[in-house]
Backbone of each chain as ProteinMPNN parsed JSONL, in Angstrom:
{"seq_chain_A": "XXXXXXXXXXXXXXXXXXXXXXXXXXXXXXXXXXXXXXXXXXXXXXXXXXXXXXXXXXXXXXXXXXXXXXXXXXXXXXXXXXXXXXXXXXXXXXXXXXXXXXXXXXXXXXXXXXXXXXXXXXXXXXXXXXXXXXXXXXXXXXXXXXXXXXXXXXXXXXXXXXXXXXXXXXXXXXXXX", "coords_chain_A": {"N_chain_A": [[0.649, 28.67, -5.514], [-0.543, 25.878, -4.174], [-0.239, 22.483, -4.016], [-2.054, 19.366, -3.992], [-1.673, 16.605, -1.436], [-2.05, 13.743, -0.873], [-3.619, 11.312, 1.551], [-3.972, 8.014, 2.797], [-7.439, 7.267, 2.758], [-8.267, 9.998, 1.924], [-10.628, 11.91, 0.566], [-11.284, 12.176, -2.902], [-11.0, 15.072, -4.645], [-12.715, 16.084, -7.738], [-11.642, 17.952, -9.039], [-9.023, 18.063, -8.352], [-8.224, 15.531, -9.067], [-8.479, 15.484, -11.986], [-6.626, 17.309, -12.773], [-4.388, 15.935, -12.748], [-1.355, 15.521, -14.444], [-0.047, 13.597, -15.926], [-0.821, 10.21, -17.261], [-0.887, 6.596, -16.339], [-0.975, 4.552, -19.113], [-0.649, 2.012, -20.361], [1.047, -0.759, -19.38], [3.69, -2.838, -20.665], [5.304, -5.966, -20.217], [8.244, -7.2, -21.732], [9.344, -9.745, -23.516], [11.612, -12.592, -23.911], [14.276, -12.745, -25.933], [13.086, -11.361, -28.326], [12.486, -10.157, -31.788], [10.83, -8.031, -32.215], [8.638, -5.901, -30.791], [5.243, -5.187, -30.114], [2.873, -3.054, -29.224], [-0.283, -2.85, -28.267], [-3.463, -1.115, -27.865], [-2.491, 1.349, -27.207], [-2.899, 3.889, -27.689], [-5.627, 6.491, -27.922], [-8.545, 8.583, -28.415], [-8.174, 9.845, -25.843], [-6.084, 11.05, -25.065], [-3.944, 13.285, -26.669], [-0.82, 13.445, -26.73], [2.029, 11.553, -25.977], [4.268, 9.786, -23.836], [6.746, 7.526, -23.911], [8.514, 4.996, -22.358], [10.912, 2.689, -22.192], [12.707, 0.493, -19.947], [14.851, -1.529, -17.802], [15.685, -3.741, -19.573], [17.336, -5.337, -22.073], [19.594, -5.469, -24.944], [20.601, -7.782, -27.304], [22.968, -7.235, -28.775], [24.911, -4.313, -29.237], [23.028, -1.904, -30.405], [20.808, 0.081, -32.655], [17.443, 1.253, -31.672], [14.658, 1.022, -33.26], [11.388, 2.722, -33.98], [8.268, 2.022, -35.229], [4.92, 2.848, -36.557], [1.693, 1.19, -35.39], [1.6, -2.101, -36.488], [3.135, -2.767, -38.365], [5.683, -2.28, -40.97], [6.16, 0.712, -43.143], [6.611, 3.004, -44.883], [7.557, 6.472, -45.366], [8.405, 7.628, -43.105], [10.26, 10.409, -41.489], [13.243, 11.807, -40.06], [15.725, 13.135, -38.019], [18.809, 13.127, -36.474], [21.144, 14.071, -33.726], [24.165, 13.039, -32.318], [26.533, 12.757, -29.699], [29.754, 11.323, -28.703], [31.6, 10.595, -25.652], [34.128, 11.749, -25.857], [33.583, 13.608, -27.137], [32.95, 13.638, -30.101], [30.963, 14.094, -32.802], [27.911, 13.16, -34.438], [25.757, 12.839, -36.964], [22.719, 11.786, -38.6], [20.059, 10.955, -40.748], [16.584, 9.882, -41.229], [15.023, 9.553, -44.286], [12.02, 9.381, -45.677], [11.938, 6.694, -44.834], [11.412, 3.368, -43.236], [10.969, 3.472, -40.689], [11.317, 5.125, -37.409], [14.614, 5.783, -36.867], [16.054, 6.133, -34.577], [15.033, 5.764, -31.827], [16.165, 4.862, -29.648], [19.202, 3.671, -28.118], [21.114, 0.915, -27.293], [22.585, -1.73, -25.364], [24.248, -4.683, -24.218], [24.235, -4.69, -21.532], [22.718, -2.575, -20.704], [20.005, -0.7, -21.38], [18.139, 2.066, -22.211], [15.081, 3.453, -23.619], [13.571, 6.199, -24.441], [10.836, 8.262, -25.507], [8.639, 10.652, -27.08], [5.43, 10.862, -28.287], [3.481, 12.893, -30.546], [0.258, 13.529, -31.416], [-0.489, 10.717, -32.303], [-2.842, 9.362, -32.188], [-4.553, 11.205, -33.791], [-5.894, 12.516, -36.582], [-3.719, 13.176, -38.255], [-0.193, 14.295, -39.113], [2.011, 12.365, -37.154], [4.296, 12.941, -34.546], [7.613, 12.701, -33.417], [9.895, 12.672, -30.495], [13.049, 11.879, -29.309], [15.239, 10.877, -26.885], [18.407, 9.695, -26.55], [20.53, 6.942, -24.992], [24.026, 5.514, -24.723], [25.609, 4.952, -23.081], [28.865, 5.714, -23.193], [29.006, 5.91, -25.865], [26.96, 7.065, -27.588], [25.15, 9.523, -27.318], [22.336, 11.263, -27.466], [19.715, 13.09, -29.455], [16.884, 12.654, -31.204], [14.524, 13.84, -33.462], [11.432, 13.688, -35.429], [9.015, 13.008, -37.92], [5.775, 11.323, -39.168], [4.64, 11.234, -42.256], [1.83, 10.891, -42.784], [-1.795, 10.732, -42.298], [-2.812, 8.899, -40.694], [-4.728, 7.539, -37.953], [-3.419, 5.969, -35.066], [-3.476, 3.1, -32.988], [-1.668, 1.501, -31.973], [1.95, 0.743, -31.302], [5.32, -0.115, -32.454], [8.422, -1.608, -31.437], [11.811, -2.296, -32.419], [14.89, -3.531, -32.615], [17.776, -2.658, -34.663], [19.362, -4.989, -35.209], [19.816, -7.931, -33.797], [18.202, -8.792, -30.714], [15.453, -8.027, -28.223], [15.146, -8.267, -24.624], [13.538, -8.452, -21.668], [12.565, -6.223, -19.124], [10.351, -3.261, -18.87], [7.87, -1.868, -21.003], [6.466, 1.14, -20.688], [3.412, 3.276, -21.413], [2.595, 6.427, -21.245], [-0.042, 8.762, -20.912], [-0.347, 12.408, -21.82], [-2.177, 14.676, -19.994], [-4.905, 16.131, -21.849]], "CA_chain_A": [[-0.318, 27.909, -5.782], [-0.196, 24.74, -3.359], [-0.839, 21.279, -4.689], [-2.604, 18.54, -3.134], [-1.02, 15.714, -1.01], [-3.314, 12.704, -0.675], [-3.393, 10.393, 2.369], [-5.206, 7.087, 2.89], [-8.63, 7.408, 3.293], [-9.159, 11.318, 1.653], [-11.884, 12.095, -0.586], [-10.419, 12.725, -3.968], [-12.097, 15.839, -5.423], [-12.594, 16.02, -9.098], [-10.68, 19.311, -9.403], [-7.489, 17.663, -8.065], [-7.741, 14.32, -10.132], [-8.613, 16.137, -13.161], [-5.301, 18.049, -12.816], [-3.233, 15.154, -12.824], [-0.89, 15.515, -15.994], [0.325, 12.239, -16.689], [-1.549, 8.937, -16.875], [-0.129, 5.399, -16.983], [-2.074, 3.917, -20.122], [-0.227, 0.639, -20.43], [2.649, -1.613, -19.067], [4.035, -4.073, -21.112], [6.703, -6.636, -20.223], [9.154, -7.493, -22.988], [9.824, -11.087, -23.556], [13.131, -13.124, -23.925], [14.829, -12.731, -27.271], [12.275, -10.923, -29.488], [13.02, -9.15, -32.647], [10.273, -6.956, -32.163], [7.356, -5.793, -29.776], [4.207, -4.377, -30.678], [1.962, -2.734, -27.839], [-1.687, -2.293, -28.718], [-4.188, -0.321, -27.03], [-1.482, 2.483, -26.448], [-3.235, 5.486, -28.319], [-6.826, 6.557, -28.446], [-8.889, 9.932, -28.404], [-8.616, 10.246, -24.64], [-4.841, 11.928, -24.928], [-3.488, 13.731, -28.059], [0.578, 13.178, -27.049], [2.12, 10.529, -25.119], [5.598, 9.607, -23.282], [6.849, 6.108, -23.72], [9.88, 4.534, -21.409], [11.413, 1.055, -22.021], [13.819, 0.443, -19.123], [14.98, -2.527, -17.309], [15.893, -4.472, -20.399], [18.581, -5.396, -22.55], [19.621, -5.858, -26.321], [21.319, -8.91, -27.411], [24.291, -6.656, -29.031], [24.782, -3.092, -29.251], [22.108, -1.745, -31.645], [19.546, 0.819, -32.366], [16.059, 0.731, -31.275], [13.58, 1.844, -34.101], [10.14, 2.777, -33.88], [7.194, 2.468, -36.126], [3.458, 3.048, -35.734], [1.245, -0.107, -35.886], [2.451, -3.502, -36.354], [4.096, -3.224, -39.45], [6.624, -1.065, -41.254], [5.91, 0.949, -44.168], [7.498, 4.426, -45.14], [7.162, 8.115, -44.904], [9.127, 8.228, -41.722], [11.351, 11.254, -41.627], [13.624, 12.127, -38.846], [17.107, 13.56, -37.929], [19.38, 12.778, -34.934], [22.214, 14.404, -33.631], [24.383, 12.427, -31.177], [28.026, 12.706, -29.57], [30.187, 10.566, -27.702], [32.058, 11.212, -24.338], [35.269, 11.97, -26.544], [33.133, 14.997, -27.967], [32.981, 13.275, -31.45], [29.718, 14.496, -33.06], [27.72, 12.621, -35.422], [24.531, 13.296, -37.503], [22.258, 10.854, -39.494], [18.696, 11.171, -41.105], [15.746, 9.346, -42.132], [14.301, 10.259, -45.353], [10.998, 8.39, -46.273], [12.324, 5.517, -44.322], [10.409, 2.646, -43.009], [10.637, 3.456, -39.36], [12.348, 6.211, -36.986], [15.838, 4.772, -36.73], [16.952, 6.338, -33.293], [14.19, 6.194, -30.688], [17.113, 4.624, -28.585], [20.318, 2.922, -28.659], [21.124, -0.032, -26.04], [23.843, -2.732, -25.428], [23.831, -6.069, -23.693], [24.028, -4.527, -20.153], [21.834, -1.351, -20.373], [19.199, 0.092, -22.304], [17.332, 3.106, -21.977], [14.268, 3.792, -24.8], [12.426, 7.341, -23.801], [10.57, 9.134, -26.414], [7.265, 11.387, -27.023], [4.643, 10.867, -29.624], [2.534, 13.655, -30.664], [-0.704, 13.238, -32.14], [-0.799, 9.374, -32.752], [-4.275, 8.961, -32.763], [-5.486, 12.142, -34.448], [-5.828, 12.376, -38.219], [-2.887, 14.267, -38.475], [1.071, 13.637, -38.708], [2.512, 11.911, -35.898], [5.571, 13.393, -34.441], [8.451, 11.848, -32.366], [11.079, 13.491, -30.174], [13.693, 10.984, -28.528], [16.655, 10.908, -26.318], [19.073, 8.172, -26.248], [21.853, 7.167, -24.323], [24.364, 4.281, -25.073], [26.719, 5.203, -22.076], [29.951, 6.487, -23.772], [29.114, 5.879, -27.395], [26.076, 7.569, -28.288], [24.362, 10.248, -26.373], [21.819, 12.411, -28.373], [18.329, 13.268, -29.686], [16.234, 12.475, -32.469], [12.987, 14.334, -33.701], [11.01, 13.382, -36.604], [7.488, 12.791, -38.224], [5.343, 10.299, -40.078], [3.909, 11.818, -43.364], [0.473, 10.508, -43.149], [-2.676, 11.322, -41.431], [-3.508, 7.731, -39.98], [-4.886, 7.594, -36.466], [-3.046, 5.032, -34.771], [-3.671, 2.86, -31.707], [-0.392, 0.918, -31.297], [3.483, 1.138, -31.966], [6.109, -1.087, -32.227], [10.001, -1.183, -31.144], [12.563, -3.294, -33.011], [16.584, -3.322, -32.778], [18.261, -2.766, -36.018], [19.824, -5.927, -35.403], [19.407, -8.917, -32.659], [16.958, -9.071, -30.089], [15.377, -7.538, -27.217], [15.026, -9.154, -23.835], [13.164, -8.121, -20.364], [12.246, -4.842, -18.882], [8.943, -2.988, -19.239], [7.616, -0.63, -21.927], [5.422, 1.724, -20.219], [3.063, 4.395, -22.309], [1.623, 7.631, -20.366], [-0.735, 10.088, -21.573], [-0.273, 13.695, -21.205], [-3.618, 14.945, -20.032], [-5.544, 17.326, -22.938]], "C_chain_A": [[0.355, 26.61, -4.958], [-0.924, 23.547, -4.061], [-1.167, 20.3, -3.792], [-1.635, 17.182, -2.826], [-2.027, 14.858, -0.555], [-2.601, 11.741, 0.45], [-4.339, 9.212, 2.241], [-6.301, 7.642, 3.467], [-9.307, 8.957, 2.816], [-9.86, 10.955, 0.641], [-10.919, 12.69, -1.66], [-11.225, 13.935, -4.709], [-11.699, 15.778, -7.028], [-11.561, 16.892, -9.478], [-9.383, 18.902, -9.451], [-7.266, 16.388, -9.088], [-7.625, 14.754, -11.39], [-7.416, 17.085, -13.826], [-4.385, 17.235, -12.857], [-2.789, 15.128, -14.376], [-0.428, 14.506, -16.549], [-0.193, 11.124, -16.192], [-1.004, 7.689, -17.376], [-1.299, 4.711, -17.836], [-1.725, 2.662, -20.185], [0.958, 0.311, -20.025], [2.553, -2.678, -19.798], [5.246, -4.822, -20.695], [7.136, -7.041, -21.584], [9.587, -8.848, -22.616], [11.213, -11.468, -23.577], [13.249, -13.318, -25.4], [13.746, -12.61, -28.571], [12.817, -9.889, -30.285], [12.419, -7.906, -32.829], [9.094, -6.745, -30.96], [6.528, -4.736, -30.264], [3.418, -3.982, -29.214], [1.127, -2.07, -28.444], [-2.325, -1.659, -27.605], [-3.416, 0.869, -26.384], [-2.038, 3.812, -26.661], [-4.906, 5.483, -28.376], [-7.119, 8.219, -28.277], [-8.568, 10.692, -26.978], [-7.08, 11.473, -24.448], [-4.329, 12.362, -26.43], [-1.654, 13.535, -27.884], [0.776, 12.188, -25.535], [3.516, 10.376, -24.733], [5.601, 8.092, -23.278], [8.315, 5.888, -23.349], [9.853, 2.977, -21.634], [12.831, 1.03, -21.114], [13.858, -1.072, -18.395], [15.326, -3.872, -17.972], [17.198, -4.536, -20.879], [18.683, -5.824, -24.053], [20.777, -7.187, -26.358], [23.005, -8.539, -28.092], [23.971, -5.171, -29.112], [24.027, -2.652, -30.543], [21.113, -0.311, -31.403], [18.431, 0.329, -32.013], [15.041, 1.52, -31.975], [12.177, 1.701, -33.442], [9.288, 2.844, -34.962], [5.952, 2.237, -35.712], [2.824, 1.753, -36.228], [2.082, -1.032, -35.793], [3.096, -3.81, -37.51], [4.674, -1.878, -39.95], [6.157, -0.663, -42.428], [6.885, 2.068, -44.678], [7.147, 5.755, -44.774], [7.478, 8.441, -43.56], [10.281, 9.141, -42.082], [11.835, 11.773, -40.3], [15.391, 12.594, -39.071], [17.754, 13.333, -36.568], [21.007, 13.527, -34.953], [23.046, 13.848, -32.311], [26.017, 13.017, -30.998], [28.405, 11.684, -28.495], [31.138, 11.154, -26.546], [33.643, 11.585, -24.818], [34.883, 13.358, -27.542], [33.046, 14.845, -29.413], [31.396, 13.539, -31.724], [29.38, 13.616, -34.248], [26.244, 12.964, -35.958], [24.363, 12.229, -38.563], [20.724, 11.449, -39.647], [17.991, 10.107, -41.66], [14.902, 9.757, -42.981], [13.2, 9.316, -46.05], [11.315, 7.085, -45.993], [11.227, 4.601, -43.75], [10.068, 2.354, -41.492], [11.421, 4.63, -39.047], [13.559, 5.009, -36.435], [16.351, 4.892, -35.174], [15.872, 6.807, -31.975], [15.266, 5.778, -29.432], [18.208, 3.804, -28.968], [20.584, 2.043, -27.249], [22.352, -1.013, -26.485], [23.056, -3.85, -24.551], [23.715, -5.874, -22.021], [23.028, -3.622, -19.799], [21.05, -0.766, -21.283], [18.32, 0.724, -21.925], [16.48, 3.676, -23.309], [13.547, 4.928, -24.044], [12.097, 8.19, -25.086], [9.006, 9.786, -26.277], [6.795, 11.049, -28.232], [3.523, 12.008, -29.58], [1.524, 13.306, -31.68], [-1.122, 11.84, -33.015], [-1.963, 9.205, -33.372], [-5.243, 10.04, -33.321], [-5.163, 11.918, -35.804], [-4.83, 13.474, -38.648], [-1.24, 13.466, -38.56], [1.446, 13.553, -37.475], [3.921, 12.499, -35.715], [6.384, 12.846, -33.317], [9.511, 12.933, -31.928], [11.546, 12.401, -28.902], [14.842, 11.482, -27.921], [17.044, 9.748, -26.25], [20.29, 8.252, -25.767], [22.461, 5.957, -24.488], [25.677, 4.449, -24.279], [27.741, 6.157, -22.689], [30.046, 6.659, -25.347], [28.216, 6.854, -28.252], [25.009, 8.335, -27.363], [23.768, 11.263, -27.268], [20.234, 12.399, -28.482], [17.964, 12.99, -31.247], [14.748, 13.029, -32.641], [12.715, 13.954, -35.231], [9.402, 13.275, -36.836], [7.18, 11.841, -39.222], [4.462, 11.126, -40.897], [2.649, 11.326, -43.781], [-0.524, 11.008, -41.872], [-3.504, 10.136, -40.671], [-3.756, 7.887, -38.505], [-4.474, 6.147, -35.911], [-3.395, 4.583, -33.26], [-2.533, 1.975, -31.005], [0.667, 1.419, -31.904], [4.323, -0.15, -31.829], [7.564, -0.619, -32.172], [10.554, -2.392, -31.774], [14.134, -2.98, -33.022], [16.609, -3.394, -34.295], [19.024, -4.073, -36.383], [19.852, -6.613, -34.037], [18.219, -8.645, -32.0], [16.813, -8.226, -28.925], [14.807, -8.477, -26.129], [14.68, -8.351, -22.405], [12.689, -6.762, -20.297], [10.738, -4.684, -19.148], [8.697, -1.65, -20.232], [6.329, 0.079, -21.284], [4.788, 3.128, -21.094], [2.035, 5.102, -21.269], [1.127, 8.609, -21.285], [-0.676, 11.281, -20.872], [-1.883, 14.152, -21.044], [-3.91, 16.289, -21.049], [-5.873, 18.443, -22.053]], "O_chain_A": [[1.552, 26.342, -5.052], [-2.031, 23.655, -4.588], [-0.562, 20.326, -2.72], [-0.937, 16.706, -3.721], [-2.89, 15.319, 0.191], [-1.415, 11.415, 0.407], [-5.407, 9.353, 1.646], [-6.268, 8.363, 4.464], [-10.463, 9.258, 3.116], [-9.77, 9.936, -0.043], [-10.002, 13.477, -1.425], [-12.172, 13.575, -5.408], [-10.582, 15.478, -7.451], [-10.652, 16.527, -10.224], [-8.62, 19.233, -10.358], [-6.265, 16.29, -9.797], [-6.61, 14.407, -11.994], [-7.307, 17.468, -14.991], [-3.285, 17.76, -13.033], [-3.524, 14.831, -15.318], [-0.383, 14.49, -17.779], [-0.162, 10.867, -14.989], [-0.672, 7.555, -18.554], [-2.373, 4.376, -17.337], [-2.713, 1.944, -20.031], [1.927, 1.028, -20.274], [1.593, -3.446, -19.74], [6.305, -4.215, -20.852], [6.312, -7.19, -22.486], [10.131, -9.083, -21.537], [12.029, -10.61, -23.24], [12.423, -13.975, -26.034], [13.583, -13.413, -29.49], [13.45, -8.932, -29.838], [12.952, -6.92, -33.338], [8.817, -7.731, -30.277], [6.91, -3.658, -30.718], [3.483, -4.723, -28.233], [1.34, -1.023, -29.057], [-1.804, -1.648, -26.49], [-3.652, 1.292, -25.252], [-1.731, 4.767, -25.946], [-5.458, 4.496, -28.862], [-6.214, 9.025, -28.061], [-8.661, 11.916, -26.893], [-7.125, 12.516, -23.796], [-4.425, 11.506, -27.31], [-1.077, 13.475, -28.97], [0.092, 12.098, -24.516], [4.191, 11.028, -25.53], [4.692, 7.436, -22.77], [9.222, 6.489, -23.924], [8.942, 2.217, -21.306], [13.885, 1.492, -21.55], [12.832, -1.748, -18.467], [15.328, -4.931, -17.345], [18.129, -3.957, -20.32], [17.791, -6.587, -24.426], [21.622, -7.409, -25.491], [23.981, -9.28, -27.979], [22.793, -4.819, -29.055], [24.417, -3.037, -31.645], [20.785, 0.196, -30.331], [18.256, -0.889, -31.981], [14.565, 2.536, -31.471], [11.851, 0.85, -32.614], [9.51, 3.765, -35.748], [5.715, 1.568, -34.706], [3.227, 1.211, -37.257], [3.145, -0.966, -35.176], [3.581, -4.921, -37.728], [4.357, -0.749, -39.576], [5.621, -1.58, -43.051], [8.062, 1.742, -44.825], [6.407, 5.99, -43.819], [6.947, 9.358, -42.933], [11.168, 8.768, -42.85], [11.019, 12.153, -39.46], [16.075, 12.394, -40.075], [17.036, 13.392, -35.57], [21.805, 13.532, -35.89], [22.599, 14.209, -31.222], [26.628, 13.587, -31.902], [27.65, 11.267, -27.616], [31.389, 12.354, -26.655], [34.404, 11.697, -23.857], [35.59, 13.935, -28.369], [33.059, 15.892, -30.061], [30.603, 13.185, -30.851], [30.271, 13.285, -35.03], [25.533, 13.455, -35.082], [25.269, 11.777, -39.263], [20.246, 12.251, -38.845], [18.542, 9.381, -42.488], [13.929, 10.374, -42.548], [13.552, 8.546, -46.944], [11.016, 6.243, -46.839], [10.085, 5.06, -43.774], [9.31, 1.493, -41.045], [12.097, 5.206, -39.899], [13.462, 3.913, -35.883], [16.937, 3.971, -34.605], [15.899, 7.864, -31.345], [15.173, 6.349, -28.346], [18.202, 3.248, -30.066], [20.245, 2.542, -26.176], [22.912, -1.067, -27.58], [21.863, -3.956, -24.266], [23.201, -6.738, -21.31], [22.444, -3.751, -18.724], [21.7, -0.203, -22.164], [17.495, 0.145, -21.217], [17.141, 4.356, -24.094], [12.925, 4.617, -23.027], [13.01, 8.77, -25.675], [8.266, 9.384, -25.379], [7.543, 10.923, -29.202], [2.725, 12.034, -28.643], [1.887, 12.816, -32.749], [-1.813, 11.8, -34.033], [-2.21, 8.987, -34.559], [-6.464, 9.888, -33.347], [-4.232, 11.188, -36.146], [-5.135, 14.481, -39.286], [-1.066, 12.312, -38.171], [1.293, 14.483, -36.683], [4.677, 12.542, -36.686], [5.8, 12.54, -32.278], [9.937, 13.831, -32.653], [10.875, 12.099, -27.915], [15.422, 12.463, -28.387], [16.324, 8.792, -25.959], [21.067, 9.195, -25.918], [21.653, 5.029, -24.449], [26.746, 4.109, -24.787], [27.48, 7.36, -22.697], [30.882, 7.325, -25.958], [28.562, 7.346, -29.326], [24.126, 7.726, -26.758], [24.5, 12.082, -27.823], [19.555, 11.763, -27.677], [18.702, 13.12, -32.224], [13.86, 12.594, -31.908], [13.596, 13.919, -36.09], [8.633, 13.472, -35.895], [8.013, 11.485, -40.055], [3.549, 11.731, -40.334], [2.337, 11.303, -44.972], [-0.162, 11.507, -40.806], [-4.601, 10.321, -40.145], [-2.857, 8.421, -37.855], [-5.147, 5.183, -36.275], [-3.582, 5.43, -32.386], [-2.462, 1.766, -29.794], [0.63, 2.273, -32.789], [3.966, -1.101, -31.134], [7.956, 0.436, -32.672], [9.921, -3.447, -31.728], [14.441, -1.938, -33.6], [15.795, -3.964, -35.022], [19.324, -4.329, -37.55], [19.914, -5.851, -33.072], [17.23, -8.28, -32.636], [17.82, -7.659, -28.501], [14.074, -9.4, -26.485], [15.566, -7.598, -22.0], [12.416, -6.155, -21.333], [9.994, -5.589, -19.526], [9.327, -0.597, -20.13], [5.227, -0.457, -21.401], [5.594, 3.997, -21.429], [1.065, 4.622, -20.682], [1.733, 9.15, -22.211], [-0.867, 11.382, -19.66], [-2.692, 13.956, -21.951], [-3.216, 17.304, -21.0], [-6.357, 19.476, -22.517]]}, "seq_chain_B": "XXXXXXXXXXXXXXXXXXXXXXXXXXXXXXXXXXXXXXXXXXXXXXXX", "coords_chain_B": {"N_chain_B": [[-6.297, -22.968, -42.837], [-2.695, -22.565, -41.667], [-0.192, -21.301, -43.957], [2.246, -20.69, -43.604], [5.482, -21.123, -43.368], [7.108, -22.818, -40.767], [9.909, -22.496, -38.645], [12.559, -23.197, -36.516], [14.196, -21.068, -36.268], [13.408, -18.672, -37.2], [13.066, -15.118, -36.469], [11.315, -13.911, -33.591], [8.266, -12.453, -32.664], [6.89, -10.258, -30.821], [3.315, -9.502, -29.503], [1.666, -7.769, -27.557], [1.187, -9.556, -24.928], [1.715, -12.033, -26.094], [3.934, -14.221, -27.901], [5.527, -15.154, -30.668], [6.702, -17.13, -33.481], [7.771, -15.156, -36.46], [5.385, -14.569, -39.169], [5.288, -15.299, -42.884], [5.037, -13.031, -44.02], [5.397, -11.101, -42.158], [8.079, -11.619, -41.618], [9.255, -10.803, -43.97], [8.686, -8.124, -44.313], [10.201, -7.316, -41.746], [12.93, -7.862, -42.632], [13.219, -6.318, -44.692], [13.129, -3.772, -43.2], [15.429, -3.761, -41.482], [17.29, -4.254, -43.342], [17.251, -1.568, -44.32], [18.164, 0.127, -42.183], [19.59, 2.548, -40.105], [23.063, 3.33, -39.806], [24.923, 2.317, -36.782], [25.777, 4.558, -34.336], [28.756, 6.642, -34.132], [31.554, 5.004, -32.294], [33.445, 5.028, -29.567], [36.47, 4.367, -27.267], [36.212, 4.588, -23.723], [37.179, 7.557, -22.594], [37.727, 8.041, -19.888]], "CA_chain_B": [[-4.817, -23.92, -42.544], [-1.729, -21.507, -42.354], [0.459, -21.592, -45.342], [3.414, -19.958, -43.501], [6.616, -21.958, -43.037], [7.652, -22.374, -39.448], [11.263, -23.17, -38.351], [12.994, -22.732, -34.88], [15.148, -20.158, -36.533], [12.938, -17.53, -37.297], [12.869, -14.228, -35.598], [10.123, -13.848, -32.954], [7.608, -11.314, -32.955], [5.917, -10.132, -29.667], [2.192, -8.715, -29.696], [1.376, -7.492, -26.209], [1.976, -10.864, -24.345], [1.944, -13.185, -27.187], [5.171, -14.177, -28.415], [5.526, -16.225, -31.558], [7.474, -16.808, -34.79], [7.037, -14.473, -37.532], [4.904, -15.146, -40.426], [6.272, -15.023, -43.836], [4.948, -11.535, -44.38], [5.984, -10.293, -41.161], [9.459, -11.518, -41.759], [9.615, -10.037, -45.144], [8.812, -6.721, -43.591], [11.339, -6.966, -40.771], [14.023, -8.072, -43.046], [13.152, -5.086, -45.552], [13.358, -2.732, -42.185], [16.598, -4.075, -41.145], [18.175, -3.766, -44.456], [17.197, -0.001, -44.346], [18.335, 0.757, -40.949], [20.549, 3.508, -40.345], [24.115, 2.603, -39.198], [25.136, 2.333, -35.524], [26.335, 5.693, -33.862], [30.106, 6.515, -33.846], [31.873, 4.545, -31.143], [35.081, 5.234, -29.107], [36.602, 3.881, -26.186], [35.789, 5.559, -22.619], [38.453, 8.269, -22.312], [38.307, 8.109, -18.367]], "C_chain_B": [[-3.776, -22.851, -42.683], [-0.807, -22.139, -43.079], [2.109, -21.164, -44.896], [4.48, -21.269, -43.061], [7.415, -21.69, -41.896], [9.025, -23.244, -39.371], [11.539, -22.847, -36.722], [13.845, -21.623, -35.025], [14.575, -18.682, -36.67], [12.888, -16.482, -36.381], [11.525, -14.418, -34.686], [9.749, -12.588, -32.786], [6.803, -11.256, -31.588], [4.961, -9.195, -29.752], [1.962, -8.62, -28.395], [2.025, -8.839, -25.406], [2.11, -12.045, -25.008], [3.325, -13.006, -28.028], [5.126, -15.611, -29.566], [6.561, -16.033, -32.763], [6.895, -15.879, -35.657], [6.513, -15.169, -38.774], [5.608, -14.752, -41.561], [6.247, -13.636, -44.321], [5.583, -10.636, -43.515], [7.67, -10.339, -41.315], [10.151, -10.963, -42.901], [9.87, -8.652, -44.904], [9.874, -6.278, -42.645], [12.592, -6.966, -41.535], [14.307, -6.835, -44.108], [13.539, -3.892, -44.56], [14.98, -2.936, -41.852], [17.807, -3.755, -42.267], [18.327, -2.264, -44.72], [17.529, 0.606, -43.475], [19.444, 1.504, -41.209], [21.755, 2.834, -39.5], [24.288, 2.965, -37.727], [25.936, 3.889, -35.397], [27.741, 5.543, -33.878], [30.451, 5.618, -32.53], [33.43, 4.96, -30.877], [35.155, 4.725, -27.724], [36.334, 5.035, -25.04], [36.987, 6.276, -22.382], [38.972, 8.348, -20.896], [38.988, 6.419, -18.334]], "O_chain_B": [[-3.828, -22.17, -43.707], [-0.56, -23.338, -42.952], [3.045, -21.285, -45.686], [4.08, -22.259, -42.449], [8.205, -20.751, -41.801], [9.208, -24.353, -39.874], [10.744, -22.323, -35.941], [14.294, -21.128, -33.991], [15.197, -17.684, -36.305], [12.627, -16.892, -35.25], [10.656, -15.145, -35.169], [10.55, -11.654, -32.738], [6.088, -12.214, -31.295], [5.329, -8.053, -30.027], [2.09, -9.739, -27.898], [3.237, -9.039, -25.335], [2.616, -13.032, -24.473], [3.709, -12.002, -28.629], [4.776, -16.759, -29.294], [7.147, -14.972, -32.975], [5.674, -15.726, -35.69], [7.058, -16.132, -39.314], [6.512, -13.928, -41.424], [7.186, -13.106, -44.914], [6.191, -9.626, -43.873], [8.401, -9.36, -41.171], [11.349, -10.68, -42.91], [10.915, -8.055, -45.164], [10.381, -5.157, -42.665], [13.418, -6.119, -41.196], [15.45, -6.434, -44.329], [14.254, -3.011, -45.038], [15.686, -1.957, -42.093], [18.887, -3.192, -42.091], [19.33, -1.776, -45.24], [17.347, 1.817, -43.601], [20.187, 1.346, -42.178], [21.538, 1.959, -38.661], [23.744, 4.023, -37.408], [26.628, 4.297, -36.33], [28.154, 4.403, -33.664], [29.549, 5.537, -31.696], [34.327, 5.15, -31.698], [34.145, 4.624, -27.029], [36.249, 6.222, -25.355], [37.921, 5.612, -21.933], [40.135, 8.6, -20.582], [39.555, 6.002, -17.325]]}, "name": "protein", "num_of_chains": 2, "seq": "XXXXXXXXXXXXXXXXXXXXXXXXXXXXXXXXXXXXXXXXXXXXXXXXXXXXXXXXXXXXXXXXXXXXXXXXXXXXXXXXXXXXXXXXXXXXXXXXXXXXXXXXXXXXXXXXXXXXXXXXXXXXXXXXXXXXXXXXXXXXXXXXXXXXXXXXXXXXXXXXXXXXXXXXXXXXXXXXXXXXXXXXXXXXXXXXXXXXXXXXXXXXXXXXXXXXXXXXXXXXXXXXX"}
């Protein structure tokens, strides 16, 4: 199968456009020294599943980046993480009816990458998360979890477990249904 | 009229492009979240 390559002035067939798998839904710049960022208008019935990435920014100190749905924390967040450092020392932890997913990302003052997927955030069903995090030599791992309610969310929030966030852009992409 | 106590030392919350100090309710929820947070991953120096 060949895939289309578009050039300036081309007619865009509906069949090609409707095959685009990932769509940028929202782009949000992060301010300076904020303890949390809430991104509204991120989820809708247009997409069941989403990819969210925050890059280009930094934390005020080495910290975890927590994720919670909506603008306020609650409970019913469950998840587990497996991480390893570059000395091959492994570590495990879990969230058990917590107020947020704890390990959407890990960052430091020089470099932070937060990258995770959300499943069913706007459906009347449990929301799932799968994250991978990188804190250079210290914490490289994955985290998966779910939120035990059937709330249909339109927003989410990021918050370091200590310190603040500065800069970079949070981008929300929808996976085409 | 807002009954929130405003200072220059409160954590800031960002909602889309709006950045402001947390309200009393937001601050209480934020402090509860931080108190419940998991510990940092294990750390070691870079072996290289």
